[in-house]
All heavy atoms as atom14 arrays in JSON, in Angstrom:
{
  "sequence": "MAPVGGTAVQDHVALAEIELCGELIIAASAADVDRLSLASIDEVLKVAEERGACAD",
  "atom14_mask": [
    [1, 1, 1, 1, 1, 1, 1, 1, 0, 0, 0, 0, 0, 0],
    [1, 1, 1, 1, 1, 0, 0, 0, 0, 0, 0, 0, 0, 0],
    [1, 1, 1, 1, 1, 1, 1, 0, 0, 0, 0, 0, 0, 0],
    [1, 1, 1, 1, 1, 1, 1, 0, 0, 0, 0, 0, 0, 0],
    [1, 1, 1, 1, 0, 0, 0, 0, 0, 0, 0, 0, 0, 0],
    [1, 1, 1, 1, 0, 0, 0, 0, 0, 0, 0, 0, 0, 0],
    [1, 1, 1, 1, 1, 1, 1, 0, 0, 0, 0, 0, 0, 0],
    [1, 1, 1, 1, 1, 0, 0, 0, 0, 0, 0, 0, 0, 0],
    [1, 1, 1, 1, 1, 1, 1, 0, 0, 0, 0, 0, 0, 0],
    [1, 1, 1, 1, 1, 1, 1, 1, 1, 0, 0, 0, 0, 0],
    [1, 1, 1, 1, 1, 1, 1, 1, 0, 0, 0, 0, 0, 0],
    [1, 1, 1, 1, 1, 1, 1, 1, 1, 1, 0, 0, 0, 0],
    [1, 1, 1, 1, 1, 1, 1, 0, 0, 0, 0, 0, 0, 0],
    [1, 1, 1, 1, 1, 0, 0, 0, 0, 0, 0, 0, 0, 0],
    [1, 1, 1, 1, 1, 1, 1, 1, 0, 0, 0, 0, 0, 0],
    [1, 1, 1, 1, 1, 0, 0, 0, 0, 0, 0, 0, 0, 0],
    [1, 1, 1, 1, 1, 1, 1, 1, 1, 0, 0, 0, 0, 0],
    [1, 1, 1, 1, 1, 1, 1, 1, 0, 0, 0, 0, 0, 0],
    [1, 1, 1, 1, 1, 1, 1, 1, 1, 0, 0, 0, 0, 0],
    [1, 1, 1, 1, 1, 1, 1, 1, 0, 0, 0, 0, 0, 0],
    [1, 1, 1, 1, 1, 1, 0, 0, 0, 0, 0, 0, 0, 0],
    [1, 1, 1, 1, 0, 0, 0, 0, 0, 0, 0, 0, 0, 0],
    [1, 1, 1, 1, 1, 1, 1, 1, 1, 0, 0, 0, 0, 0],
    [1, 1, 1, 1, 1, 1, 1, 1, 0, 0, 0, 0, 0, 0],
    [1, 1, 1, 1, 1, 1, 1, 1, 0, 0, 0, 0, 0, 0],
    [1, 1, 1, 1, 1, 1, 1, 1, 0, 0, 0, 0, 0, 0],
    [1, 1, 1, 1, 1, 0, 0, 0, 0, 0, 0, 0, 0, 0],
    [1, 1, 1, 1, 1, 0, 0, 0, 0, 0, 0, 0, 0, 0],
    [1, 1, 1, 1, 1, 1, 0, 0, 0, 0, 0, 0, 0, 0],
    [1, 1, 1, 1, 1, 0, 0, 0, 0, 0, 0, 0, 0, 0],
    [1, 1, 1, 1, 1, 0, 0, 0, 0, 0, 0, 0, 0, 0],
    [1, 1, 1, 1, 1, 1, 1, 1, 0, 0, 0, 0, 0, 0],
    [1, 1, 1, 1, 1, 1, 1, 0, 0, 0, 0, 0, 0, 0],
    [1, 1, 1, 1, 1, 1, 1, 1, 0, 0, 0, 0, 0, 0],
    [1, 1, 1, 1, 1, 1, 1, 1, 1, 1, 1, 0, 0, 0],
    [1, 1, 1, 1, 1, 1, 1, 1, 0, 0, 0, 0, 0, 0],
    [1, 1, 1, 1, 1, 1, 0, 0, 0, 0, 0, 0, 0, 0],
    [1, 1, 1, 1, 1, 1, 1, 1, 0, 0, 0, 0, 0, 0],
    [1, 1, 1, 1, 1, 0, 0, 0, 0, 0, 0, 0, 0, 0],
    [1, 1, 1, 1, 1, 1, 0, 0, 0, 0, 0, 0, 0, 0],
    [1, 1, 1, 1, 1, 1, 1, 1, 0, 0, 0, 0, 0, 0],
    [1, 1, 1, 1, 1, 1, 1, 1, 0, 0, 0, 0, 0, 0],
    [1, 1, 1, 1, 1, 1, 1, 1, 1, 0, 0, 0, 0, 0],
    [1, 1, 1, 1, 1, 1, 1, 0, 0, 0, 0, 0, 0, 0],
    [1, 1, 1, 1, 1, 1, 1, 1, 0, 0, 0, 0, 0, 0],
    [1, 1, 1, 1, 1, 1, 1, 1, 1, 0, 0, 0, 0, 0],
    [1, 1, 1, 1, 1, 1, 1, 0, 0, 0, 0, 0, 0, 0],
    [1, 1, 1, 1, 1, 0, 0, 0, 0, 0, 0, 0, 0, 0],
    [1, 1, 1, 1, 1, 1, 1, 1, 1, 0, 0, 0, 0, 0],
    [1, 1, 1, 1, 1, 1, 1, 1, 1, 0, 0, 0, 0, 0],
    [1, 1, 1, 1, 1, 1, 1, 1, 1, 1, 1, 0, 0, 0],
    [1, 1, 1, 1, 0, 0, 0, 0, 0, 0, 0, 0, 0, 0],
    [1, 1, 1, 1, 1, 0, 0, 0, 0, 0, 0, 0, 0, 0],
    [1, 1, 1, 1, 1, 1, 0, 0, 0, 0, 0, 0, 0, 0],
    [1, 1, 1, 1, 1, 0, 0, 0, 0, 0, 0, 0, 0, 0],
    [1, 1, 1, 1, 1, 1, 1, 1, 0, 0, 0, 0, 0, 0]
  ],
  "atom14_positions": [
    [[34.35, -25.95, -25.79], [35.75, -25.74, -26.0], [35.97, -24.28, -26.36], [35.23, -23.71, -27.17], [36.24, -26.67, -27.11], [37.69, -26.74, -27.25], [38.06, -28.1, -28.38], [39.56, -28.61, -27.68], [0.0, 0.0, 0.0], [0.0, 0.0, 0.0], [0.0, 0.0, 0.0], [0.0, 0.0, 0.0], [0.0, 0.0, 0.0], [0.0, 0.0, 0.0]],
    [[36.99, -23.66, -25.83], [37.28, -22.26, -26.08], [37.87, -22.12, -27.5], [38.63, -22.96, -27.97], [38.31, -21.73, -25.07], [0.0, 0.0, 0.0], [0.0, 0.0, 0.0], [0.0, 0.0, 0.0], [0.0, 0.0, 0.0], [0.0, 0.0, 0.0], [0.0, 0.0, 0.0], [0.0, 0.0, 0.0], [0.0, 0.0, 0.0], [0.0, 0.0, 0.0]],
    [[37.48, -21.03, -28.18], [37.99, -20.83, -29.51], [39.49, -20.54, -29.51], [40.02, -19.95, -28.58], [37.23, -19.62, -30.04], [36.67, -18.94, -28.84], [36.55, -19.99, -27.76], [0.0, 0.0, 0.0], [0.0, 0.0, 0.0], [0.0, 0.0, 0.0], [0.0, 0.0, 0.0], [0.0, 0.0, 0.0], [0.0, 0.0, 0.0], [0.0, 0.0, 0.0]],
    [[40.18, -21.03, -30.52], [41.6, -20.82, -30.66], [41.82, -19.35, -31.07], [41.08, -18.81, -31.89], [42.22, -21.75, -31.72], [43.7, -21.47, -31.9], [42.0, -23.21, -31.31], [0.0, 0.0, 0.0], [0.0, 0.0, 0.0], [0.0, 0.0, 0.0], [0.0, 0.0, 0.0], [0.0, 0.0, 0.0], [0.0, 0.0, 0.0], [0.0, 0.0, 0.0]],
    [[42.76, -18.68, -30.48], [43.03, -17.29, -30.82], [42.79, -16.35, -29.64], [43.08, -15.18, -29.73], [0.0, 0.0, 0.0], [0.0, 0.0, 0.0], [0.0, 0.0, 0.0], [0.0, 0.0, 0.0], [0.0, 0.0, 0.0], [0.0, 0.0, 0.0], [0.0, 0.0, 0.0], [0.0, 0.0, 0.0], [0.0, 0.0, 0.0], [0.0, 0.0, 0.0]],
    [[42.24, -16.87, -28.56], [42.12, -16.09, -27.33], [41.02, -15.04, -27.33], [41.08, -14.11, -26.56], [0.0, 0.0, 0.0], [0.0, 0.0, 0.0], [0.0, 0.0, 0.0], [0.0, 0.0, 0.0], [0.0, 0.0, 0.0], [0.0, 0.0, 0.0], [0.0, 0.0, 0.0], [0.0, 0.0, 0.0], [0.0, 0.0, 0.0], [0.0, 0.0, 0.0]],
    [[40.04, -15.12, -28.18], [38.96, -14.16, -28.14], [38.05, -14.49, -26.97], [37.48, -15.57, -26.89], [38.11, -14.16, -29.44], [37.75, -15.47, -29.74], [38.92, -13.56, -30.58], [0.0, 0.0, 0.0], [0.0, 0.0, 0.0], [0.0, 0.0, 0.0], [0.0, 0.0, 0.0], [0.0, 0.0, 0.0], [0.0, 0.0, 0.0], [0.0, 0.0, 0.0]],
    [[37.94, -13.57, -26.03], [37.13, -13.77, -24.85], [35.92, -12.83, -24.92], [36.07, -11.68, -25.27], [37.93, -13.51, -23.57], [0.0, 0.0, 0.0], [0.0, 0.0, 0.0], [0.0, 0.0, 0.0], [0.0, 0.0, 0.0], [0.0, 0.0, 0.0], [0.0, 0.0, 0.0], [0.0, 0.0, 0.0], [0.0, 0.0, 0.0], [0.0, 0.0, 0.0]],
    [[34.8, -13.35, -24.6], [33.59, -12.56, -24.56], [33.28, -12.28, -23.1], [33.26, -13.2, -22.28], [32.41, -13.29, -25.23], [31.14, -12.49, -25.11], [32.74, -13.6, -26.68], [0.0, 0.0, 0.0], [0.0, 0.0, 0.0], [0.0, 0.0, 0.0], [0.0, 0.0, 0.0], [0.0, 0.0, 0.0], [0.0, 0.0, 0.0], [0.0, 0.0, 0.0]],
    [[33.03, -11.03, -22.77], [32.71, -10.67, -21.4], [31.28, -10.18, -21.33], [30.87, -9.3, -22.09], [33.63, -9.61, -20.86], [35.05, -10.08, -20.65], [35.9, -9.05, -19.96], [35.46, -7.94, -19.69], [37.13, -9.38, -19.7], [0.0, 0.0, 0.0], [0.0, 0.0, 0.0], [0.0, 0.0, 0.0], [0.0, 0.0, 0.0], [0.0, 0.0, 0.0]],
    [[30.53, -10.77, -20.43], [29.18, -10.34, -20.2], [29.23, -9.44, -18.95], [29.32, -9.9, -17.82], [28.28, -11.54, -19.95], [26.83, -11.17, -19.77], [26.51, -10.0, -19.49], [25.97, -12.08, -19.95], [0.0, 0.0, 0.0], [0.0, 0.0, 0.0], [0.0, 0.0, 0.0], [0.0, 0.0, 0.0], [0.0, 0.0, 0.0], [0.0, 0.0, 0.0]],
    [[29.2, -8.15, -19.14], [29.38, -7.2, -18.05], [28.25, -7.29, -17.02], [28.5, -7.11, -15.85], [29.52, -5.77, -18.61], [30.74, -5.64, -19.48], [32.02, -5.61, -18.94], [30.88, -5.54, -20.81], [32.9, -5.51, -19.91], [32.24, -5.46, -21.08], [0.0, 0.0, 0.0], [0.0, 0.0, 0.0], [0.0, 0.0, 0.0], [0.0, 0.0, 0.0]],
    [[27.05, -7.59, -17.47], [25.92, -7.73, -16.54], [26.14, -8.95, -15.66], [25.98, -8.9, -14.43], [24.59, -7.84, -17.3], [23.43, -8.16, -16.36], [24.32, -6.56, -18.08], [0.0, 0.0, 0.0], [0.0, 0.0, 0.0], [0.0, 0.0, 0.0], [0.0, 0.0, 0.0], [0.0, 0.0, 0.0], [0.0, 0.0, 0.0], [0.0, 0.0, 0.0]],
    [[26.56, -10.06, -16.26], [26.81, -11.27, -15.49], [27.98, -11.06, -14.49], [27.9, -11.51, -13.34], [27.12, -12.43, -16.38], [0.0, 0.0, 0.0], [0.0, 0.0, 0.0], [0.0, 0.0, 0.0], [0.0, 0.0, 0.0], [0.0, 0.0, 0.0], [0.0, 0.0, 0.0], [0.0, 0.0, 0.0], [0.0, 0.0, 0.0], [0.0, 0.0, 0.0]],
    [[29.0, -10.38, -14.92], [30.14, -10.09, -14.02], [29.68, -9.24, -12.82], [30.1, -9.46, -11.7], [31.28, -9.44, -14.77], [31.97, -10.33, -15.79], [33.0, -9.49, -16.62], [32.65, -11.5, -15.13], [0.0, 0.0, 0.0], [0.0, 0.0, 0.0], [0.0, 0.0, 0.0], [0.0, 0.0, 0.0], [0.0, 0.0, 0.0], [0.0, 0.0, 0.0]],
    [[28.83, -8.24, -13.1], [28.34, -7.37, -12.03], [27.47, -8.16, -11.05], [27.56, -7.99, -9.84], [27.54, -6.21, -12.62], [0.0, 0.0, 0.0], [0.0, 0.0, 0.0], [0.0, 0.0, 0.0], [0.0, 0.0, 0.0], [0.0, 0.0, 0.0], [0.0, 0.0, 0.0], [0.0, 0.0, 0.0], [0.0, 0.0, 0.0], [0.0, 0.0, 0.0]],
    [[26.65, -9.08, -11.57], [25.81, -9.92, -10.71], [26.67, -10.83, -9.85], [26.36, -11.02, -8.66], [24.83, -10.73, -11.55], [23.73, -9.89, -12.15], [22.76, -10.7, -13.01], [22.95, -11.93, -13.13], [21.84, -10.08, -13.56], [0.0, 0.0, 0.0], [0.0, 0.0, 0.0], [0.0, 0.0, 0.0], [0.0, 0.0, 0.0], [0.0, 0.0, 0.0]],
    [[27.71, -11.37, -10.42], [28.61, -12.24, -9.63], [29.26, -11.45, -8.54], [29.39, -11.92, -7.39], [29.66, -12.9, -10.57], [28.96, -13.91, -11.49], [30.78, -13.55, -9.76], [29.81, -14.37, -12.65], [0.0, 0.0, 0.0], [0.0, 0.0, 0.0], [0.0, 0.0, 0.0], [0.0, 0.0, 0.0], [0.0, 0.0, 0.0], [0.0, 0.0, 0.0]],
    [[29.68, -10.24, -8.83], [30.32, -9.38, -7.81], [29.35, -9.07, -6.68], [29.7, -9.12, -5.5], [30.8, -8.08, -8.46], [31.54, -7.2, -7.49], [32.12, -5.96, -8.15], [32.19, -5.89, -9.38], [32.45, -5.02, -7.42], [0.0, 0.0, 0.0], [0.0, 0.0, 0.0], [0.0, 0.0, 0.0], [0.0, 0.0, 0.0], [0.0, 0.0, 0.0]],
    [[28.08, -8.76, -7.02], [27.07, -8.49, -6.0], [26.82, -9.71, -5.14], [26.66, -9.59, -3.91], [25.79, -7.98, -6.65], [25.86, -6.61, -7.31], [24.55, -6.3, -8.04], [26.16, -5.54, -6.27], [0.0, 0.0, 0.0], [0.0, 0.0, 0.0], [0.0, 0.0, 0.0], [0.0, 0.0, 0.0], [0.0, 0.0, 0.0], [0.0, 0.0, 0.0]],
    [[26.73, -10.86, -5.76], [26.55, -12.11, -5.01], [27.7, -12.33, -4.05], [27.5, -12.75, -2.88], [26.4, -13.3, -5.94], [24.83, -13.32, -6.8], [0.0, 0.0, 0.0], [0.0, 0.0, 0.0], [0.0, 0.0, 0.0], [0.0, 0.0, 0.0], [0.0, 0.0, 0.0], [0.0, 0.0, 0.0], [0.0, 0.0, 0.0], [0.0, 0.0, 0.0]],
    [[28.89, -12.06, -4.5], [30.06, -12.19, -3.63], [29.98, -11.24, -2.44], [30.31, -11.64, -1.3], [0.0, 0.0, 0.0], [0.0, 0.0, 0.0], [0.0, 0.0, 0.0], [0.0, 0.0, 0.0], [0.0, 0.0, 0.0], [0.0, 0.0, 0.0], [0.0, 0.0, 0.0], [0.0, 0.0, 0.0], [0.0, 0.0, 0.0], [0.0, 0.0, 0.0]],
    [[29.57, -10.03, -2.65], [29.41, -9.06, -1.57], [28.39, -9.55, -0.56], [28.56, -9.42, 0.64], [28.99, -7.7, -2.13], [30.05, -7.0, -2.98], [31.33, -6.67, -2.2], [31.25, -6.37, -0.99], [32.41, -6.71, -2.81], [0.0, 0.0, 0.0], [0.0, 0.0, 0.0], [0.0, 0.0, 0.0], [0.0, 0.0, 0.0], [0.0, 0.0, 0.0]],
    [[27.28, -10.13, -1.05], [26.25, -10.64, -0.15], [26.79, -11.82, 0.64], [26.51, -11.97, 1.85], [25.0, -11.05, -0.92], [24.1, -9.93, -1.38], [23.01, -10.47, -2.3], [23.51, -9.21, -0.19], [0.0, 0.0, 0.0], [0.0, 0.0, 0.0], [0.0, 0.0, 0.0], [0.0, 0.0, 0.0], [0.0, 0.0, 0.0], [0.0, 0.0, 0.0]],
    [[27.55, -12.71, 0.03], [28.1, -13.86, 0.72], [29.05, -13.4, 1.81], [29.03, -13.91, 2.93], [28.8, -14.79, -0.27], [27.76, -15.46, -1.16], [29.66, -15.85, 0.45], [28.35, -16.18, -2.38], [0.0, 0.0, 0.0], [0.0, 0.0, 0.0], [0.0, 0.0, 0.0], [0.0, 0.0, 0.0], [0.0, 0.0, 0.0], [0.0, 0.0, 0.0]],
    [[29.88, -12.42, 1.52], [30.82, -11.91, 2.5], [30.06, -11.28, 3.67], [30.37, -11.54, 4.86], [31.78, -10.87, 1.87], [32.72, -11.58, 0.9], [32.55, -10.11, 2.94], [33.5, -10.65, 0.0], [0.0, 0.0, 0.0], [0.0, 0.0, 0.0], [0.0, 0.0, 0.0], [0.0, 0.0, 0.0], [0.0, 0.0, 0.0], [0.0, 0.0, 0.0]],
    [[29.03, -10.47, 3.38], [28.25, -9.83, 4.42], [27.53, -10.88, 5.29], [27.47, -10.77, 6.52], [27.23, -8.84, 3.84], [0.0, 0.0, 0.0], [0.0, 0.0, 0.0], [0.0, 0.0, 0.0], [0.0, 0.0, 0.0], [0.0, 0.0, 0.0], [0.0, 0.0, 0.0], [0.0, 0.0, 0.0], [0.0, 0.0, 0.0], [0.0, 0.0, 0.0]],
    [[26.98, -11.9, 4.63], [26.26, -12.92, 5.38], [27.19, -13.73, 6.26], [26.85, -14.06, 7.41], [25.53, -13.85, 4.41], [0.0, 0.0, 0.0], [0.0, 0.0, 0.0], [0.0, 0.0, 0.0], [0.0, 0.0, 0.0], [0.0, 0.0, 0.0], [0.0, 0.0, 0.0], [0.0, 0.0, 0.0], [0.0, 0.0, 0.0], [0.0, 0.0, 0.0]],
    [[28.37, -13.99, 5.79], [29.32, -14.81, 6.61], [29.87, -13.99, 7.76], [30.26, -14.56, 8.79], [30.46, -15.32, 5.75], [31.25, -14.29, 5.24], [0.0, 0.0, 0.0], [0.0, 0.0, 0.0], [0.0, 0.0, 0.0], [0.0, 0.0, 0.0], [0.0, 0.0, 0.0], [0.0, 0.0, 0.0], [0.0, 0.0, 0.0], [0.0, 0.0, 0.0]],
    [[29.88, -12.67, 7.64], [30.39, -11.82, 8.72], [29.33, -11.41, 9.73], [29.61, -10.88, 10.78], [31.03, -10.57, 8.12], [0.0, 0.0, 0.0], [0.0, 0.0, 0.0], [0.0, 0.0, 0.0], [0.0, 0.0, 0.0], [0.0, 0.0, 0.0], [0.0, 0.0, 0.0], [0.0, 0.0, 0.0], [0.0, 0.0, 0.0], [0.0, 0.0, 0.0]],
    [[28.06, -11.67, 9.38], [26.95, -11.24, 10.24], [26.83, -12.12, 11.49], [27.17, -13.32, 11.45], [25.66, -11.27, 9.44], [0.0, 0.0, 0.0], [0.0, 0.0, 0.0], [0.0, 0.0, 0.0], [0.0, 0.0, 0.0], [0.0, 0.0, 0.0], [0.0, 0.0, 0.0], [0.0, 0.0, 0.0], [0.0, 0.0, 0.0], [0.0, 0.0, 0.0]],
    [[26.34, -11.51, 12.55], [26.13, -12.26, 13.81], [24.74, -12.85, 13.87], [24.4, -13.44, 14.91], [26.34, -11.29, 14.99], [27.8, -10.83, 15.11], [28.68, -11.56, 14.68], [28.0, -9.74, 15.67], [0.0, 0.0, 0.0], [0.0, 0.0, 0.0], [0.0, 0.0, 0.0], [0.0, 0.0, 0.0], [0.0, 0.0, 0.0], [0.0, 0.0, 0.0]],
    [[23.95, -12.71, 12.86], [22.57, -13.21, 12.85], [22.44, -14.32, 11.8], [23.31, -14.51, 10.96], [21.55, -12.07, 12.53], [21.56, -11.06, 13.66], [21.89, -11.41, 11.22], [0.0, 0.0, 0.0], [0.0, 0.0, 0.0], [0.0, 0.0, 0.0], [0.0, 0.0, 0.0], [0.0, 0.0, 0.0], [0.0, 0.0, 0.0], [0.0, 0.0, 0.0]],
    [[21.33, -15.08, 11.88], [21.12, -16.16, 10.94], [20.86, -15.66, 9.53], [21.29, -16.27, 8.55], [19.95, -17.05, 11.37], [20.3, -17.89, 12.57], [21.5, -18.1, 12.86], [19.36, -18.31, 13.28], [0.0, 0.0, 0.0], [0.0, 0.0, 0.0], [0.0, 0.0, 0.0], [0.0, 0.0, 0.0], [0.0, 0.0, 0.0], [0.0, 0.0, 0.0]],
    [[20.1, -14.54, 9.42], [19.75, -13.99, 8.13], [19.97, -12.5, 8.11], [19.79, -11.82, 9.09], [18.28, -14.22, 7.82], [17.94, -15.68, 7.63], [16.45, -15.84, 7.35], [16.15, -17.26, 7.18], [15.32, -17.71, 6.25], [14.7, -16.86, 5.46], [15.12, -18.98, 6.12], [0.0, 0.0, 0.0], [0.0, 0.0, 0.0], [0.0, 0.0, 0.0]],
    [[20.37, -11.99, 6.96], [20.49, -10.54, 6.84], [19.1, -9.94, 6.66], [18.26, -10.5, 5.98], [21.34, -10.2, 5.57], [22.8, -10.59, 5.58], [23.4, -10.25, 4.24], [23.53, -9.87, 6.68], [0.0, 0.0, 0.0], [0.0, 0.0, 0.0], [0.0, 0.0, 0.0], [0.0, 0.0, 0.0], [0.0, 0.0, 0.0], [0.0, 0.0, 0.0]],
    [[18.93, -8.79, 7.28], [17.65, -8.09, 7.09], [17.6, -7.48, 5.7], [18.64, -7.32, 5.06], [17.49, -6.99, 8.17], [18.45, -5.97, 7.93], [0.0, 0.0, 0.0], [0.0, 0.0, 0.0], [0.0, 0.0, 0.0], [0.0, 0.0, 0.0], [0.0, 0.0, 0.0], [0.0, 0.0, 0.0], [0.0, 0.0, 0.0], [0.0, 0.0, 0.0]],
    [[16.41, -7.11, 5.29], [16.3, -6.44, 3.99], [17.07, -5.15, 3.97], [17.71, -4.8, 2.96], [14.82, -6.2, 3.65], [13.98, -7.46, 3.42], [12.52, -7.08, 3.14], [14.53, -8.29, 2.28], [0.0, 0.0, 0.0], [0.0, 0.0, 0.0], [0.0, 0.0, 0.0], [0.0, 0.0, 0.0], [0.0, 0.0, 0.0], [0.0, 0.0, 0.0]],
    [[17.08, -4.44, 5.07], [17.86, -3.22, 5.15], [19.34, -3.47, 5.0], [20.06, -2.69, 4.34], [17.54, -2.47, 6.46], [0.0, 0.0, 0.0], [0.0, 0.0, 0.0], [0.0, 0.0, 0.0], [0.0, 0.0, 0.0], [0.0, 0.0, 0.0], [0.0, 0.0, 0.0], [0.0, 0.0, 0.0], [0.0, 0.0, 0.0], [0.0, 0.0, 0.0]],
    [[19.82, -4.55, 5.61], [21.23, -4.91, 5.5], [21.59, -5.27, 4.07], [22.65, -4.9, 3.55], [21.58, -6.08, 6.42], [21.4, -5.7, 7.75], [0.0, 0.0, 0.0], [0.0, 0.0, 0.0], [0.0, 0.0, 0.0], [0.0, 0.0, 0.0], [0.0, 0.0, 0.0], [0.0, 0.0, 0.0], [0.0, 0.0, 0.0], [0.0, 0.0, 0.0]],
    [[20.69, -6.0, 3.41], [20.92, -6.39, 2.03], [20.98, -5.15, 1.15], [21.87, -5.0, 0.31], [19.86, -7.38, 1.56], [19.99, -8.7, 2.28], [19.93, -7.58, 0.03], [18.84, -9.66, 2.07], [0.0, 0.0, 0.0], [0.0, 0.0, 0.0], [0.0, 0.0, 0.0], [0.0, 0.0, 0.0], [0.0, 0.0, 0.0], [0.0, 0.0, 0.0]],
    [[20.04, -4.22, 1.35], [20.03, -2.98, 0.6], [21.32, -2.2, 0.82], [21.86, -1.62, -0.12], [18.83, -2.11, 0.97], [17.51, -2.62, 0.4], [17.56, -3.54, -0.46], [16.48, -2.09, 0.78], [0.0, 0.0, 0.0], [0.0, 0.0, 0.0], [0.0, 0.0, 0.0], [0.0, 0.0, 0.0], [0.0, 0.0, 0.0], [0.0, 0.0, 0.0]],
    [[21.81, -2.22, 2.06], [23.06, -1.51, 2.36], [24.22, -2.12, 1.64], [25.07, -1.42, 1.04], [23.3, -1.51, 3.88], [24.5, -0.72, 4.3], [24.68, -0.73, 5.81], [23.68, -0.88, 6.55], [25.82, -0.62, 6.25], [0.0, 0.0, 0.0], [0.0, 0.0, 0.0], [0.0, 0.0, 0.0], [0.0, 0.0, 0.0], [0.0, 0.0, 0.0]],
    [[24.32, -3.46, 1.65], [25.41, -4.16, 0.96], [25.38, -3.88, -0.53], [26.4, -3.67, -1.15], [25.33, -5.69, 1.26], [26.3, -6.44, 0.37], [25.62, -5.98, 2.73], [0.0, 0.0, 0.0], [0.0, 0.0, 0.0], [0.0, 0.0, 0.0], [0.0, 0.0, 0.0], [0.0, 0.0, 0.0], [0.0, 0.0, 0.0], [0.0, 0.0, 0.0]],
    [[24.16, -3.93, -1.1], [24.01, -3.74, -2.56], [23.97, -2.28, -2.94], [23.9, -1.98, -4.14], [22.73, -4.44, -3.01], [22.69, -5.94, -2.81], [21.36, -6.5, -3.32], [23.86, -6.64, -3.47], [0.0, 0.0, 0.0], [0.0, 0.0, 0.0], [0.0, 0.0, 0.0], [0.0, 0.0, 0.0], [0.0, 0.0, 0.0], [0.0, 0.0, 0.0]],
    [[24.01, -1.39, -1.98], [24.01, 0.08, -2.2], [22.77, 0.5, -2.99], [22.83, 1.32, -3.88], [25.28, 0.51, -2.9], [26.54, 0.19, -2.14], [27.79, 0.58, -2.89], [29.0, 0.36, -2.03], [29.72, -0.82, -2.25], [0.0, 0.0, 0.0], [0.0, 0.0, 0.0], [0.0, 0.0, 0.0], [0.0, 0.0, 0.0], [0.0, 0.0, 0.0]],
    [[21.65, -0.09, -2.59], [20.36, 0.22, -3.28], [19.96, 1.66, -3.07], [19.56, 2.36, -4.02], [19.24, -0.75, -2.77], [17.92, -0.32, -3.31], [19.58, -2.17, -3.17], [0.0, 0.0, 0.0], [0.0, 0.0, 0.0], [0.0, 0.0, 0.0], [0.0, 0.0, 0.0], [0.0, 0.0, 0.0], [0.0, 0.0, 0.0], [0.0, 0.0, 0.0]],
    [[20.1, 2.18, -1.88], [19.68, 3.57, -1.59], [20.5, 4.52, -2.38], [19.98, 5.53, -2.9], [19.8, 3.87, -0.08], [0.0, 0.0, 0.0], [0.0, 0.0, 0.0], [0.0, 0.0, 0.0], [0.0, 0.0, 0.0], [0.0, 0.0, 0.0], [0.0, 0.0, 0.0], [0.0, 0.0, 0.0], [0.0, 0.0, 0.0], [0.0, 0.0, 0.0]],
    [[21.78, 4.26, -2.57], [22.67, 5.14, -3.36], [22.22, 5.19, -4.82], [22.18, 6.24, -5.43], [24.1, 4.68, -3.28], [24.73, 4.87, -1.9], [26.14, 4.27, -1.83], [26.76, 4.04, -2.87], [26.57, 4.04, -0.69], [0.0, 0.0, 0.0], [0.0, 0.0, 0.0], [0.0, 0.0, 0.0], [0.0, 0.0, 0.0], [0.0, 0.0, 0.0]],
    [[21.85, 4.02, -5.35], [21.36, 3.96, -6.74], [20.04, 4.71, -6.9], [19.82, 5.37, -7.87], [21.2, 2.49, -7.17], [22.53, 1.79, -7.36], [23.34, 2.4, -8.47], [22.82, 2.76, -9.52], [24.59, 2.51, -8.27], [0.0, 0.0, 0.0], [0.0, 0.0, 0.0], [0.0, 0.0, 0.0], [0.0, 0.0, 0.0], [0.0, 0.0, 0.0]],
    [[19.14, 4.55, -5.93], [17.86, 5.25, -6.02], [18.07, 6.73, -5.96], [17.41, 7.48, -6.65], [16.94, 4.77, -4.89], [16.41, 3.39, -5.1], [15.43, 2.99, -3.99], [15.02, 1.63, -4.2], [14.61, 0.83, -3.25], [14.56, 1.27, -2.0], [14.28, -0.4, -3.5], [0.0, 0.0, 0.0], [0.0, 0.0, 0.0], [0.0, 0.0, 0.0]],
    [[18.98, 7.18, -5.09], [19.3, 8.6, -5.02], [19.87, 9.14, -6.28], [19.57, 10.23, -6.72], [0.0, 0.0, 0.0], [0.0, 0.0, 0.0], [0.0, 0.0, 0.0], [0.0, 0.0, 0.0], [0.0, 0.0, 0.0], [0.0, 0.0, 0.0], [0.0, 0.0, 0.0], [0.0, 0.0, 0.0], [0.0, 0.0, 0.0], [0.0, 0.0, 0.0]],
    [[20.73, 8.37, -6.93], [21.36, 8.79, -8.16], [20.32, 8.89, -9.29], [20.39, 9.78, -10.16], [22.47, 7.84, -8.56], [0.0, 0.0, 0.0], [0.0, 0.0, 0.0], [0.0, 0.0, 0.0], [0.0, 0.0, 0.0], [0.0, 0.0, 0.0], [0.0, 0.0, 0.0], [0.0, 0.0, 0.0], [0.0, 0.0, 0.0], [0.0, 0.0, 0.0]],
    [[19.34, 8.01, -9.27], [18.28, 8.03, -10.28], [17.36, 9.2, -10.11], [16.78, 9.7, -11.06], [17.49, 6.72, -10.31], [18.46, 5.31, -10.86], [0.0, 0.0, 0.0], [0.0, 0.0, 0.0], [0.0, 0.0, 0.0], [0.0, 0.0, 0.0], [0.0, 0.0, 0.0], [0.0, 0.0, 0.0], [0.0, 0.0, 0.0], [0.0, 0.0, 0.0]],
    [[17.18, 9.62, -8.86], [16.25, 10.7, -8.56], [16.83, 12.07, -9.02], [16.07, 13.01, -9.25], [15.95, 10.74, -7.09], [0.0, 0.0, 0.0], [0.0, 0.0, 0.0], [0.0, 0.0, 0.0], [0.0, 0.0, 0.0], [0.0, 0.0, 0.0], [0.0, 0.0, 0.0], [0.0, 0.0, 0.0], [0.0, 0.0, 0.0], [0.0, 0.0, 0.0]],
    [[18.14, 12.16, -9.11], [18.76, 13.45, -9.47], [18.61, 13.81, -10.92], [18.34, 13.23, -11.81], [20.25, 13.42, -9.17], [20.49, 13.41, -7.63], [19.58, 13.75, -6.89], [21.61, 13.03, -7.22], [0.0, 0.0, 0.0], [0.0, 0.0, 0.0], [0.0, 0.0, 0.0], [0.0, 0.0, 0.0], [0.0, 0.0, 0.0], [0.0, 0.0, 0.0]]
  ]
}
């Protein structure tokens, strides 16, 4: 049961994971193939961009 008073706790990591899962679902449903390749998954999740940002 939610506490009275409207205090909401947000788990920012969980929200980010949900958003990424949503992006993968959208990409998979729009794909013309049965499965997304690892490269396609990396592109959707912007893995290369994150790696580049960490290298700087």
